[in-house]
FIMAR-90488 format. One record per residue (C-alpha): residue in one letter; x, y, z. Coordinates in pm, whole numbers, padded with zeros to 5 digits, always signed. Example, Ala and Ser with C-alpha at 12.3 -4.5 7.8 and 13.67 -1.06 7.14 Angstrom:
<pts>
a+01230-00450+00780 s+01367-00106+00714 
</pts>
This chain:
<pts>
m+04145+20545+04546 i+04065+20499+04914 e+04190+20738+05182 g+04212+20697+05557 y+04331+20937+05825 v+04511+20876+06154 t+04531+21097+06460 g+04715+21073+06788 d+05092+21034+06834 v+05114+20970+06459 r+04904+21194+06234 g+04843+21198+05862 k+04676+21001+05586 g+04712+20678+05399 t+04593+20633+05043 w+04530+20309+04855 f+04557+20332+04476 l+04409+20038+04286 s+04460+19979+03915 s+04419+19690+03673 d+04532+19603+03324 g+04268+19330+03294 k+04506+19052+03405 t+04683+19196+03705 t+04557+19427+03977 t+04805+19659+04144 a+04746+19794+04493 r+04977+20078+04598 y+04964+20227+04945 e+05109+20568+05020 w+05148+20670+05381 e+05206+21039+05459 v+05240+21079+05833 s+05429+21277+06091 i+05520+21176+06442 c+05381+21423+06695 s+05523+21276+07016 r+05881+21374+07104 l+05936+21044+07284 i+05822+20837+06987 r+06024+21056+06749 l+06336+20999+06962 f+06272+20624+06980 a+06210+20607+06603 y+06539+20786+06536 i+06740+20558+06762 a+06568+20235+06659 y+06521+20323+06289 p+06679+20004+06144 v+06465+19779+06366 v+06149+19984+06306 r+06206+19978+05927 w+06271+19601+05925 n+05958+19541+06134 h+05747+19765+05909 n+05865+19584+05595 f+05803+19244+05758 v+05450+19338+05868 m+05366+19481+05523 h+05494+19165+05353 q+05287+18942+05583 g+04983+19163+05520 g+05033+19129+05144 l+05055+18752+05171 s+04745+18736+05389 l+04546+18963+05156 a+04644+18754+04855 r+04544+18435+05038 l+04211+18590+05142 l+04141+18690+04780 n+04266+18357+04644 a+04516+18550+04432 d+04885+18525+04350 l+05113+18781+04514 i+05354+18888+04241 k+05576+19130+04432 i+05598+19374+04719 e+05809+19688+04695 h+05925+19899+04985 s+06050+20252+04954 
</pts>
């Protein structure tokens, strides 16, 4: 488990959970944050579909890049 904390307009923590069954390694990232800025909170509410699509796209690209860097196969990415 690896934890990181963010401060500023968005505050909270992110936690990486790594596990392996000997053949496959699973990396799960949990992000528990709150938006502190009223302006950003308003924008996020109005633009939610675009923000969610962008987040999922960026996470997918990050997964592909990490797999390429590690010379590994990316099996799947799940979004909640």
